[in-house]
TORLOMI-262683 format. One record per atom (N, C-alpha, C): residue number from 1; residue in one letter; chain; z, y, x. Coordinates in pm, whole numbers, plus 50000, padded with zeros to 5 digits. Atoms other than C-alpha are relative to their C-alpha. Last residue first. Layout:
! TORLOMI-262683
   resi   resn   chain       Z       Y       X
    NUM      a       A       Z       Y       X
...
END
This chain:
! TORLOMI-262683
   resi   resn   chain       Z       Y       X
    240      x       A   50119   49926   50047
    240      x       A   48062   50578   48523
    240      x       A   50025   50057   49863
    239      x       A   50060   50059   50120
    239      x       A   48396   50486   48671
    239      x       A   49883   50084   49956
    238      x       A   49982   49927   50126
    238      x       A   48463   50609   49026
    238      x       A   49933   49928   49883
    237      x       A   50123   50008   50080
    237      x       A   48479   50341   49296
    237      x       A   50023   50073   49870
    236      x       A   49986   49964   50141
    236      x       A   48743   50420   49558
    236      x       A   49863   49991   49935
    235      x       A   50109   49929   50067
    235      x       A   48767   50262   49903
    235      x       A   50031   50024   49853
    234      x       A   49955   49926   50119
    234      x       A   49020   50139   50157
    234      x       A   49881   50074   49941
    233      x       A   50103   50012   50105
    233      x       A   48926   49870   50411
    233      x       A   50046   50063   49868
    232      x       A   50141   50003   49959
    232      x       A   49245   49847   50623
    232      x       A   49912   50006   49873
    231      x       A   50099   49988   50108
    231      x       A   49618   49911   50604
    231      x       A   49860   49991   50059
    230      x       A   50139   49970   49963
    230      x       A   49911   49817   50830
    230      x       A   49910   49999   49878
    229      x       A   50098   50063   50090
    229      x       A   50286   49835   50766
    229      x       A   49861   50040   50047
    228      x       A   50136   49993   49947
    228      x       A   50491   49952   51065
    228      x       A   49904   49912   49918
    227      x       A   50047   50130   49953
    227      x       A   50816   50018   50879
    227      x       A   49852   50008   50037
    226      x       A   49928   50050   49884
    226      x       A   51013   50341   50838
    226      x       A   49954   49867   50056
    225      x       A   49863   50032   50040
    225      x       A   50908   50427   50485
    225      x       A   50075   49932   50114
    224      x       A   49927   50039   49880
    224      x       A   50575   50600   50553
    224      x       A   50146   49981   49959
    223      x       A   49863   49961   49969
    223      x       A   50385   50603   50226
    223      x       A   50047   49948   50136
    222      x       A   49940   50118   49941
    222      x       A   50013   50603   50164
    222      x       A   50133   50040   50060
    221      x       A   49892   49981   49903
    221      x       A   49892   50874   49927
    221      x       A   50048   49863   50047
    220      x       A   49935   50128   49974
    220      x       A   49560   50873   49741
    220      x       A   50102   50024   50110
    219      x       A   50048   50084   49890
    219      x       A   49487   51229   49639
    219      x       A   50057   49859   49990
    218      x       A   49909   50010   49887
    218      x       A   49527   51408   49305
    218      x       A   49947   49904   50105
    217      x       A   50031   50110   49910
    217      x       A   49323   51535   49011
    217      x       A   50099   49999   50116
    216      x       A   50100   49976   49897
    216      x       A   49491   51772   48769
    216      x       A   49976   49875   50083
    215      x       A   50128   49975   50066
    215      x       A   49670   51723   48437
    215      x       A   49887   50022   50101
    214      x       A   50064   50128   50033
    214      x       A   49961   51561   48621
    214      x       A   49868   50016   49926
    213      x       A   50040   49997   50140
    213      x       A   50042   51901   48779
    213      x       A   49928   49870   49965
    212      x       A   50113   49916   50035
    212      x       A   50212   51833   49111
    212      x       A   49965   49986   49854
    211      x       A   49988   49909   50113
    211      x       A   50434   51547   49217
    211      x       A   49873   50081   49976
    210      x       A   50027   49863   49955
    210      x       A   50406   51401   49567
    210      x       A   50010   50102   49888
    209      x       A   50138   49956   50010
    209      x       A   50572   51074   49468
    209      x       A   49986   50146   50037
    208      x       A   50054   49961   49870
    208      x       A   50916   50982   49601
    208      x       A   49852   50035   49997
    207      x       A   49909   49956   49894
    207      x       A   51014   50805   49277
    207      x       A   49927   50025   50132
    206      x       A   49900   50101   49966
    206      x       A   50734   50781   49021
    206      x       A   50079   50048   50122
    205      x       A   49980   50010   49856
    205      x       A   50569   51102   48902
    205      x       A   50105   49893   50026
    204      x       A   50107   49926   49933
    204      x       A   50435   51185   48557
    204      x       A   50009   49991   50152
    203      x       A   49954   49887   49919
    203      x       A   50643   50922   48380
    203      x       A   49879   50066   50066
    202      x       A   49937   49897   50082
    202      x       A   50554   50693   48089
    202      x       A   50046   50123   50078
    201      x       A   49900   49948   49906
    201      x       A   50298   50483   48280
    201      x       A   50067   50120   49934
    200      x       A   49979   49857   50019
    200      x       A   50109   50275   48025
    200      x       A   50112   50047   50091
    199      x       A   49863   49953   50019
    199      x       A   50018   49933   48166
    199      x       A   50001   50152   49982
    198      x       A   50011   49873   50074
    198      x       A   49658   49822   48119
    198      x       A   50138   50055   49965
    197      x       A   50112   49994   50094
    197      x       A   49733   49466   48234
    197      x       A   50008   50127   49916
    196      x       A   49970   49898   50100
    196      x       A   49948   49440   48546
    196      x       A   49876   50016   49912
    195      x       A   49854   49993   50009
    195      x       A   49960   49136   48778
    195      x       A   50049   50112   49908
    194      x       A   49955   49886   50081
    194      x       A   49595   49027   48752
    194      x       A   50152   49997   49987
    193      x       A   49930   50045   50120
    193      x       A   49525   48788   49041
    193      x       A   50051   50122   49923
    192      x       A   50094   50050   50100
    192      x       A   49260   48875   49302
    192      x       A   50062   49954   49870
    191      x       A   50067   50118   49944
    191      x       A   49508   48911   49589
    191      x       A   49911   49931   49897
    190      x       A   49941   50024   49868
    190      x       A   49703   49151   49369
    190      x       A   49943   49870   50053
    189      x       A   50024   50135   49950
    189      x       A   49502   49283   49074
    189      x       A   50057   49991   50141
    188      x       A   49993   50029   49858
    188      x       A   49639   49592   48901
    188      x       A   49973   49851   50025
    187      x       A   50014   50145   49989
    187      x       A   49562   49752   48567
    187      x       A   49993   49968   50149
    186      x       A   50032   50070   49877
    186      x       A   49695   50106   48532
    186      x       A   49990   49849   49977
    185      x       A   50003   50145   50023
    185      x       A   49730   50367   48263
    185      x       A   49951   49931   50127
    184      x       A   50079   50074   49901
    184      x       A   49828   50734   48279
    184      x       A   50010   49851   49972
    183      x       A   49944   50015   49866
    183      x       A   49978   50862   47957
    183      x       A   49899   49938   50096
    182      x       A   50005   50140   49957
    182      x       A   49773   50984   47660
    182      x       A   50061   49991   50139
    181      x       A   50029   50081   50118
    181      x       A   49812   51307   47458
    181      x       A   49992   49852   50032
    180      x       A   50047   50134   49967
    180      x       A   49980   51523   47722
    180      x       A   49982   49919   49873
    179      x       A   49907   50104   50044
    179      x       A   50002   51882   47605
    179      x       A   49942   49863   50029
    178      x       A   49883   50005   49916
    178      x       A   49836   52172   47789
    178      x       A   50101   49893   49963
    177      x       A   49925   49874   50013
    177      x       A   49590   52243   47511
    177      x       A   50133   49994   50075
    176      x       A   50069   49906   50089
    176      x       A   49483   51879   47515
    176      x       A   50090   50121   49980
    175      x       A   49930   49882   50050
    175      x       A   49580   51647   47799
    175      x       A   49911   50080   49906
    174      x       A   50086   49905   50072
    174      x       A   49481   51297   47906
    174      x       A   50085   50111   49941
    173      x       A   49952   49955   50132
    173      x       A   49660   51091   48171
    173      x       A   49904   50103   49940
    172      x       A   49908   49886   49994
    172      x       A   49447   50946   48452
    172      x       A   50049   50035   49860
    171      x       A   50048   49896   50091
    171      x       A   49292   50601   48416
    171      x       A   50105   50111   49996
    170      x       A   49914   49890   50043
    170      x       A   49343   50362   48706
    170      x       A   49927   50093   49904
    169      x       A   50087   49932   50096
    169      x       A   49202   50022   48795
    169      x       A   50085   50104   49927
    168      x       A   49927   49922   50100
    168      x       A   49396   49918   49106
    168      x       A   49898   50074   49913
    167      x       A   50107   49932   50072
    167      x       A   49255   49643   49325
    167      x       A   50066   50065   49880
    166      x       A   49980   49944   50134
    166      x       A   49526   49551   49573
    166      x       A   49866   50052   49949
    165      x       A   50082   49893   50059
    165      x       A   49472   49324   49871
    165      x       A   50057   50044   49866
    164      x       A   50000   50008   50145
    164      x       A   49661   49103   50117
    164      x       A   49914   50114   49944
    163      x       A   50071   49895   50074
    163      x       A   49640   49039   50492
    163      x       A   49995   49968   49851
    162      x       A   50128   50049   50052
    162      x       A   49907   48809   50637
    162      x       A   49935   50109   49914
    161      x       A   50098   49999   49890
    161      x       A   50190   48939   50861
    161      x       A   49860   49961   49954
    160      x       A   50014   49882   49914
    160      x       A   50442   48864   50581
    160      x       A   49908   49970   50118
    159      x       A   49891   49988   49903
    159      x       A   50362   48561   50365
    159      x       A   49985   50131   50077
    158      x       A   50019   50081   49881
    158      x       A   50118   48622   50081
    158      x       A   50126   50013   50087
    157      x       A   49996   49952   49862
    157      x       A   50250   48770   49763
    157      x       A   49961   49891   50099
    156      x       A   50110   50067   49930
    156      x       A   50138   48634   49425
    156      x       A   49994   50045   50146
    155      x       A   49996   49970   49858
    155      x       A   50458   48714   49235
    155      x       A   49891   49919   50069
    154      x       A   49963   50113   49916
    154      x       A   50384   48710   48865
    154      x       A   49998   50045   50144
    153      x       A   49995   50115   50090
    153      x       A   50349   48958   48579
    153      x       A   50036   49873   50075
    152      x       A   50124   50076   50009
    152      x       A   50435   49233   48828
    152      x       A   50017   49880   49907
    151      x       A   50006   50108   49903
    151      x       A   50743   49439   48740
    151      x       A   49866   49928   49989
    150      x       A   50037   50134   50046
    150      x       A   50686   49760   48548
    150      x       A   50000   49902   50116
    149      x       A   50067   49997   50131
    149      x       A   50809   50120   48562
    149      x       A   49975   49859   49950
    148      x       A   49900   49970   50103
    148      x       A   51060   50148   48848
    148      x       A   49939   50016   49861
    147      x       A   49862   49978   49959
    147      x       A   50770   50144   49096
    147      x       A   50089   50053   49888
    146      x       A   50022   49857   50023
    146      x       A   50460   49990   48950
    146      x       A   50141   50058   50003
    145      x       A   49940   49927   50111
    145      x       A   50558   49659   49107
    145      x       A   49944   50140   49989
    144      x       A   50081   50011   50121
    144      x       A   50314   49470   49327
    144      x       A   50059   50073   49881
    143      x       A   50142   49989   49972
    143      x       A   50569   49418   49604
    143      x       A   49919   49975   49873
    142      x       A   50051   50095   49901
    142      x       A   50919   49465   49466
    142      x       A   49850   50018   50017
    141      x       A   50001   49933   49870
    141      x       A   51067   49769   49292
    141      x       A   49959   49906   50113
    140      x       A   50093   49886   50000
    140      x       A   50976   49657   48940
    140      x       A   50005   50083   50128
    139      x       A   49954   49894   50089
    139      x       A   51133   49316   48999
    139      x       A   49905   50119   50013
    138      x       A   50030   49859   49979
    138      x       A   50978   49005   49153
    138      x       A   50057   50090   49890
    137      x       A   50027   49971   50140
    137      x       A   51145   48667   49157
    137      x       A   49986   50150   49990
    136      x       A   49894   49948   50086
    136      x       A   51113   48626   49533
    136      x       A   49959   49998   49853
    135      x       A   49915   50104   50056
    135      x       A   50893   48397   49742
    135      x       A   50109   50047   49907
    134      x       A   50048   50138   50002
    134      x       A   50743   48673   49956
    134      x       A   50106   49905   49944
    133      x       A   49928   50061   50112
    133      x       A   50867   49017   49859
    133      x       A   49963   49853   49987
    132      x       A   49994   50144   49981
    132      x       A   50768   49183   50188
    132      x       A   50090   49943   49891
    131      x       A   49873   50050   49949
    131      x       A   50696   49527   50048
    131      x       A   49983   49851   50033
    130      x       A   50036   50092   49891
    130      x       A   50416   49751   49919
    130      x       A   50131   49958   50066
    129      x       A   49916   50027   49884
    129      x       A   50495   49916   49585
    129      x       A   49936   49901   50097
    128      x       A   49998   50146   49998
    128      x       A   50229   50048   49350
    128      x       A   50069   49963   50130
    127      x       A   49991   50093   49887
    127      x       A   50327   50410   49316
    127      x       A   49985   49854   49958
    126      x       A   49967   50126   50066
    126      x       A   50206   50671   49068
    126      x       A   49995   49888   50104
    125      x       A   49890   49994   50098
    125      x       A   50211   51033   49184
    125      x       A   50050   49864   49954
    124      x       A   49880   49954   49933
    124      x       A   49988   51094   49490
    124      x       A   50125   49992   49914
    123      x       A   49988   49857   50025
    123      x       A   49690   51060   49259
    123      x       A   50124   50060   50068
    122      x       A   50124   49954   50061
    122      x       A   49751   50686   49301
    122      x       A   50021   50143   49950
    121      x       A   49981   49907   50110
    121      x       A   50045   50627   49533
    121      x       A   49864   50049   49950
    120      x       A   50129   49937   50030
    120      x       A   50021   50317   49752
    120      x       A   50019   50085   49877
    119      x       A   50046   49988   50138
    119      x       A   50359   50219   49894
    119      x       A   49864   50066   49993
    118      x       A   50096   49891   50008
    118      x       A   50550   50121   50205
    118      x       A   49959   50011   49854
    117      x       A   50009   49912   50116
    117      x       A   50838   49887   50293
    117      x       A   49893   50108   50020
    116      x       A   50141   49962   50005
    116      x       A   50806   49599   50538
    116      x       A   49967   50093   49885
    115      x       A   50095   50100   49948
    115      x       A   51143   49441   50467
    115      x       A   49856   50048   49978
    114      x       A   50009   49989   49856
    114      x       A   51427   49695   50431
    114      x       A   49905   49901   50064
    113      x       A   50096   49895   49967
    113      x       A   51381   49740   50058
    113      x       A   49983   50020   50150
    112      x       A   50041   49911   50108
    112      x       A   51555   49408   49999
    112      x       A   49892   50098   50042
    111      x       A   49970   50045   50135
    111      x       A   51691   49266   50325
    111      x       A   49947   50101   49900
    110      x       A   49996   49901   50107
    110      x       A   51582   49290   50687
    110      x       A   50030   49938   49864
    109      x       A   49862   49959   50024
    109      x       A   51676   49045   50963
    109      x       A   50014   50100   49885
    108      x       A   49916   50114   50039
    108      x       A   51346   48860   50955
    108      x       A   50142   50041   49965
    107      x       A   49871   49943   49959
    107      x       A   51135   49174   50955
    107      x       A   50107   49901   49957
    106      x       A   49893   50097   50025
    106      x       A   50790   49014   50943
    106      x       A   50128   50057   50059
    105      x       A   49942   50070   49886
    105      x       A   50548   49305   50926
    105      x       A   50106   49900   49956
    104      x       A   49866   49952   49967
    104      x       A   50356   49388   50609
    104      x       A   50054   49923   50119
    103      x       A   49910   50109   49961
    103      x       A   49984   49357   50551
    103      x       A   50132   50059   50046
    102      x       A   49878   49967   49925
    102      x       A   49743   49575   50363
    102      x       A   50066   49873   50051
    101      x       A   49954   50122   49936
    101      x       A   49403   49591   50193
    101      x       A   50116   50036   50093
    100      x       A   49920   49983   49878
    100      x       A   49336   49870   49945
    100      x       A   50036   49862   50054
     99      x       A   49982   50125   49924
     99      x       A   49076   49895   49667
     99      x       A   50072   50031   50130
     98      x       A   49958   49982   49862
     98      x       A   49101   50181   49415
     98      x       A   50022   49863   50063
     97      x       A   49940   50120   49941
     97      x       A   48907   50165   49090
     97      x       A   50030   50029   50146
     96      x       A   50059   50054   49878
     96      x       A   48840   50485   48899
     96      x       A   50071   49872   50040
     95      x       A   49976   50144   49986
     95      x       A   48907   50678   48579
     95      x       A   49928   49950   50124
     94      x       A   50073   50086   50093
     94      x       A   48944   51054   48544
     94      x       A   50039   49854   50018
     93      x       A   49957   49989   50138
     93      x       A   49070   51232   48853
     93      x       A   49923   49902   49913
     92      x       A   50067   50085   50097
     92      x       A   49052   51188   49229
     92      x       A   50062   50017   49861
     91      x       A   49913   50022   50115
     91      x       A   49131   51420   49516
     91      x       A   49919   49931   49890
     90      x       A   50060   49998   50134
     90      x       A   48962   51411   49855
     90      x       A   50106   49977   49894
     89      x       A   50044   49862   50018
     89      x       A   49155   51496   50172
     89      x       A   49934   50018   49864
     88      x       A   50143   49975   49985
     88      x       A   49330   51164   50139
     88      x       A   49970   50149   49982
     87      x       A   50074   49989   50125
     87      x       A   49704   51157   50193
     87      x       A   49851   50016   50030
     86      x       A   50132   49941   49986
     86      x       A   49940   51054   50473
     86      x       A   49931   49999   49864
     85      x       A   50110   50059   50075
     85      x       A   50315   51003   50459
     85      x       A   49867   50060   50042
     84      x       A   50067   49947   50116
     84      x       A   50569   51111   50718
     84      x       A   49882   49922   49944
     83      x       A   49933   49986   50128
     83      x       A   50721   51076   51059
     83      x       A   49901   50039   49891
     82      x       A   49913   49890   50038
     82      x       A   50671   50816   51178
     82      x       A   49950   50128   50065
     81      x       A   49922   49943   49890
     81      x       A   50377   50579   51217
     81      x       A   50086   50113   49945
     80      x       A   49906   49894   50035
     80      x       A   50214   50347   50964
     80      x       A   50076   50044   50125
     79      x       A   49860   50041   50007
     79      x       A   49940   50138   51120
     79      x       A   50087   50121   49970
     78      x       A   49910   49893   49958
     78      x       A   49566   50173   51072
     78      x       A   50143   49955   49974
     77      x       A   49885   49964   50084
     77      x       A   49327   49881   51063
     77      x       A   50067   50127   50052
     76      x       A   50046   49899   50095
     76      x       A   48982   49786   51189
     76      x       A   50109   50049   49907
     75      x       A   50033   50060   50129
     75      x       A   49108   49463   51345
     75      x       A   49956   50101   49896
     74      x       A   50104   50102   50000
     74      x       A   49289   49623   51636
     74      x       A   49975   49946   49860
     73      x       A   49966   50124   49928
     73      x       A   49498   49933   51574
     73      x       A   49884   49901   49989
     72      x       A   50107   50098   50015
     72      x       A   49442   50297   51475
     72      x       A   50033   49879   50086
     71      x       A   50064   50060   49883
     71      x       A   49776   50477   51463
     71      x       A   49888   49905   49961
     70      x       A   49980   50145   49990
     70      x       A   49900   50717   51197
     70      x       A   49909   49942   50107
     69      x       A   49942   50040   49872
     69      x       A   49898   51090   51274
     69      x       A   50020   49850   50015
     68      x       A   49921   50122   50019
     68      x       A   49676   51233   51001
     68      x       A   50040   49944   50136
     67      x       A   50070   50127   49981
     67      x       A   49552   51578   51098
     67      x       A   50095   49882   49984
     66      x       A   49985   50056   49866
     66      x       A   49755   51866   50957
     66      x       A   49932   49865   50010
     65      x       A   50060   49913   49899
     65      x       A   49642   52064   50652
     65      x       A   49996   49935   50139
     64      x       A   50140   49976   50031
     64      x       A   49708   51861   50338
     64      x       A   49926   50081   50104
     63      x       A   50017   49856   50021
     63      x       A   50085   51897   50384
     63      x       A   49856   50037   49968
     62      x       A   49980   49966   50141
     62      x       A   50105   51520   50327
     62      x       A   49987   50150   49974
     61      x       A   49859   50009   50036
     61      x       A   49949   51454   50667
     61      x       A   50017   50053   49858
     60      x       A   49917   49899   49935
     60      x       A   49575   51427   50659
     60      x       A   50146   49965   49977
     59      x       A   49857   49997   50029
     59      x       A   49312   51168   50576
     59      x       A   50067   50115   50072
     58      x       A   49988   49970   50143
     58      x       A   48932   51150   50554
     58      x       A   50145   50010   49954
     57      x       A   50057   49870   50033
     57      x       A   48888   51181   50932
     57      x       A   50018   50037   49853
     56      x       A   49918   49952   50112
     56      x       A   49126   50893   51003
     56      x       A   49950   50136   49950
     55      x       A   49926   49875   49978
     55      x       A   48886   50704   51229
     55      x       A   50080   50035   49874
     54      x       A   50054   49926   49887
     54      x       A   48686   50384   51275
     54      x       A   50078   50127   50033
     53      x       A   49949   50046   49872
     53      x       A   48872   50129   51063
     53      x       A   49959   50083   50119
     52      x       A   50080   50115   49957
     52      x       A   48664   50178   50750
     52      x       A   50042   49950   50137
     51      x       A   49962   50046   49866
     51      x       A   48896   50413   50562
     51      x       A   49922   49874   50033
     50      x       A   49893   49915   49951
     50      x       A   48823   50628   50258
     50      x       A   50049   49960   50138
     49      x       A   49922   50069   49898
     49      x       A   48489   50479   50160
     49      x       A   50100   50097   50060
     48      x       A   49964   49901   49899
     48      x       A   48367   50636   49835
     48      x       A   50091   49929   50100
     47      x       A   49859   49980   49964
     47      x       A   48203   50364   49628
     47      x       A   50013   50109   50105
     46      x       A   49941   49892   50079
     46      x       A   47856   50400   49475
     46      x       A   50145   50028   50033
     45      x       A   50086   49882   50011
     45      x       A   47732   50064   49600
     45      x       A   50066   50104   49910
     44      x       A   50125   50016   50075
     44      x       A   48022   49828   49657
     44      x       A   49918   50129   50001
     43      x       A   50016   49893   50100
     43      x       A   48278   49859   49939
     43      x       A   49868   49982   49927
     42      x       A   50079   49883   49961
     42      x       A   48313   49524   50113
     42      x       A   49991   50103   49887
     41      x       A   50101   49967   50101
     41      x       A   48599   49296   50002
     41      x       A   49922   50123   50042
     40      x       A   50025   49857   50015
     40      x       A   48804   49135   50282
     40      x       A   49884   50026   49905
     39      x       A   50134   49963   49955
     39      x       A   48897   48772   50223
     39      x       A   49976   50147   49972
     38      x       A   50092   49982   50111
     38      x       A   49273   48738   50184
     38      x       A   49864   50041   50056
     37      x       A   50039   49864   50037
     37      x       A   49437   48623   50506
     37      x       A   49911   49999   49877
     36      x       A   50141   49969   49981
     36      x       A   49570   48266   50508
     36      x       A   49970   50142   49951
     35      x       A   50015   49948   49864
     35      x       A   49944   48207   50561
     35      x       A   49854   50034   50031
     34      x       A   49927   49874   49994
     34      x       A   50012   48169   50188
     34      x       A   49992   50063   50138
     33      x       A   50093   49886   50012
     33      x       A   49738   47906   50188
     33      x       A   50069   50135   50004
     32      x       A   50070   49974   49872
     32      x       A   49985   47646   50322
     32      x       A   49909   50122   49993
     31      x       A   50129   50068   50004
     31      x       A   50205   47686   50011
     31      x       A   49928   50029   50131
     30      x       A   50004   50068   50130
     30      x       A   50574   47779   49975
     30      x       A   49872   49919   49985
     29      x       A   50118   49971   50082
     29      x       A   50603   47862   50345
     29      x       A   50005   49919   49871
     28      x       A   50050   50118   50068
     28      x       A   50955   47851   50491
     28      x       A   49884   50039   49909
     27      x       A   50045   49975   50136
     27      x       A   51014   48138   50733
     27      x       A   49941   49872   49941
     26      x       A   49892   50009   50098
     26      x       A   51227   48053   51037
     26      x       A   49959   50024   49857
     25      x       A   49890   50090   49965
     25      x       A   50977   48175   51293
     25      x       A   50108   50004   49894
     24      x       A   49905   49984   50111
     24      x       A   50681   48345   51129
     24      x       A   50117   49903   50020
     23      x       A   49961   50122   50069
     23      x       A   50488   48378   51454
     23      x       A   50107   50026   49895
     22      x       A   50021   50127   49932
     22      x       A   50341   48713   51548
     22      x       A   50041   49882   49915
     21      x       A   50124   50055   50052
     21      x       A   50296   49037   51353
     21      x       A   49964   49869   50072
     20      x       A   50006   49980   50144
     20      x       A   50660   49145   51391
     20      x       A   49869   49952   49937
     19      x       A   50031   50124   50071
     19      x       A   50699   48982   51732
     19      x       A   49967   50020   49853
     18      x       A   50103   50076   49928
     18      x       A   50685   49289   51953
     18      x       A   49953   49882   49916
     17      x       A   50127   49932   50021
     17      x       A   50873   49501   51697
     17      x       A   49887   49925   50069
     16      x       A   50040   50008   50142
     16      x       A   51155   49246   51686
     16      x       A   49865   50064   49978
     15      x       A   50057   50133   50021
     15      x       A   51172   49205   52065
     15      x       A   49952   49986   49858
     14      x       A   49906   50106   50034
     14      x       A   51225   49579   52086
     14      x       A   49929   49868   49984
     13      x       A   50002   50029   50143
     13      x       A   50998   49816   52272
     13      x       A   50094   49883   49975
     12      x       A   49949   49897   50090
     12      x       A   51022   50001   52601
     12      x       A   49984   49972   49853
     11      x       A   50109   49921   50056
     11      x       A   50797   49805   52837
     11      x       A   50043   50093   49886
     10      x       A   50082   49939   49896
     10      x       A   51074   49676   53063
     10      x       A   49898   50094   49939
      9      x       A   49922   49893   49940
      9      x       A   51318   49615   52778
      9      x       A   49918   50074   50105
      8      x       A   49987   49891   50097
      8      x       A   51058   49421   52582
      8      x       A   50075   50117   50060
      7      x       A   50127   49928   50004
      7      x       A   50972   49216   52888
      7      x       A   50007   50118   49906
      6      x       A   50008   49921   49877
      6      x       A   51339   49128   52926
      6      x       A   49870   50077   50009
      5      x       A   49909   49887   50007
      5      x       A   51361   49029   52559
      5      x       A   49991   50085   50125
      4      x       A   50056   49898   50088
      4      x       A   51049   48814   52570
      4      x       A   50088   50123   49998
      3      x       A   49989   50028   50143
      3      x       A   51195   48630   52867
      3      x       A   49934   50109   49922
      2      x       A   49934   49900   50081
      2      x       A   51072   48674   53224
      2      x       A   50005   49955   49854
      1      x       A   50090   49948   50105
      1      x       A   50991   48358   53415
      1      x       A   50076   50102   49914
END
């Protein structure tokens, strides 16, 4: 009987990549429900659906011109593929709610930022980190952190390979006569639990963001950081 490793060599992929969404061998679960997928949230009336699992027509590479290159996979999801980030063709300003569902691979040998790393950048500038931070005392660069700005109020991560969700309530910065009068603000729910409460974001671009004029609308950016993170069911609900 062929071993997993021999099959991997035959078909050209590593045993790690083959098993990354399989069994969580060696991982100690804190609670049984940590291995249960979050219930998917349908887009409400008035929402702009950015990804429904069918195609990447509403996305491009970060240059804004080239078709998005990430991979469509089973379960109505897309998977991060090298090289490079993807952004929405639409840009968003004012106040809105962004819903994103994601799951991170199980990289048993990885440490710190080397475990299922990606990110959701609102307006392409303000990152909510995606990472396997299961069971950790979360810092501002762990899963749920507003990157290098604020650590989540609590760590509510599911185990790796399990579907999770972000609901990000965002208000863009305000400007008068070219001067910023109010910073961007963000409230974040992770798996339905509030982990940031109307946090003021003192910078105009968190690390590795796309930059640009913070007084203008921007896209949603999903980060490629070398790991095959998956995303599904992405929508934006503008505030009335």
